[in-house]
C-alpha positions in Angstrom: 0.0 0.0 0.0 1.5 3.3 -1.0 0.9 6.2 1.4 0.2 9.8 0.5 2.0 12.7 1.9 0.3 15.6 3.7 1.8 18.5 5.5 0.6 19.4 9.0 0.7 22.8 10.6 -0.4 23.8 14.0 -2.3 26.8 15.2 0.1 27.5 18.0 3.5 26.7 16.5 5.6 27.3 13.4 6.4 23.7 12.4 5.6 21.9 9.2 5.5 18.1 9.7 5.3 15.7 6.8 2.6 13.1 7.6 1.9 9.9 5.7 -1.8 9.1 5.3 -3.6 6.0 3.9 -6.4 7.9 2.2 -8.5 11.0 2.5 -12.0 12.3 2.2 -13.1 15.9 1.7 -13.0 16.5 5.5 -10.8 13.8 7.0 -7.4 12.0 6.6 -6.9 8.4 7.6 -3.6 7.7 9.3 -2.0 4.3 9.5 -1.7 2.2 12.7 0.8 3.8 15.0 2.5 3.0 18.3 1.3 -0.6 18.3 -2.3 0.3 17.6 -4.0 -2.1 15.2 -6.5 0.3 13.9 -6.3 3.2 11.4 -7.0 6.6 12.9 -9.2 9.3 11.4 -8.4 13.0 11.9 -10.2 16.1 10.7 -8.2 18.1 8.1 -9.1 21.2 10.0 -9.2 21.1 13.7 -8.7 23.4 16.7 -5.1 22.2 16.9 -3.8 21.7 13.3 -4.5 21.7 9.6 -3.4 19.3 6.9 -2.2 20.7 3.5 -1.6 18.9 0.2 1.8 20.5 -0.4 4.7 21.9 1.7 4.3 25.1 -0.2 0.6 25.4 0.8 1.6 24.7 4.4 4.4 27.4 4.2 2.0 29.9 2.7 -0.5 29.3 5.5 2.1 29.9 8.2 3.3 33.1 6.4 -0.2 34.5 6.1 -1.1 33.5 9.7 2.0 35.3 11.0 1.4 38.4 8.9 -2.1 38.6 10.2 -0.9 38.3 13.8 1.7 41.1 13.2 -1.1 43.3 11.7 -3.3 42.7 14.8 -0.5 43.5 17.2 0.4 46.7 15.2 -3.3 47.8 15.4 -3.4 47.1 19.1 -0.1 49.0 19.6 -1.5 52.1 17.8 -4.6 52.0 19.9 -2.6 51.8 23.1 -0.4 54.6 22.0 -3.4 56.8 21.3 -4.9 55.9 24.8 -1.5 56.7 26.4 -1.5 60.2 24.8 -5.1 60.8 26.0 -4.1 59.7 29.6 -0.9 61.8 29.6 -3.0 64.8 28.6 -5.6 64.3 31.3 -6.0 67.0 33.9 -7.9 67.0 37.1 -11.3 68.7 36.9 
C-alpha cells in the first residue's frame, strides 16, 4: 500500500510536519496504525489544533499568512494603546 504525503501545521507553533496518510475524504485524513495500535485513525483536516495541507508550499504559505495577520493585529493594538496613552498623559484633574 502506497501512502500519500500531507503536511501538518499547528495553530500554535511554526512547524511543518510531513505526515503519511492512507487515504483522505473531503474533510478527513486516515492515518495508518501507529505506536502498536492495530486500527487506522481518522483525523479532521481542519481542527482546533492543526491543519493538513496537500503540499509543503501550501503549508508554508498558510504559516506566512497567519503570522502576517498576527503582526497586523499587534500593530493595530499598539497604535490603539499609543493613542490611549496620549489621552491619559494629557488628562488634567477637573
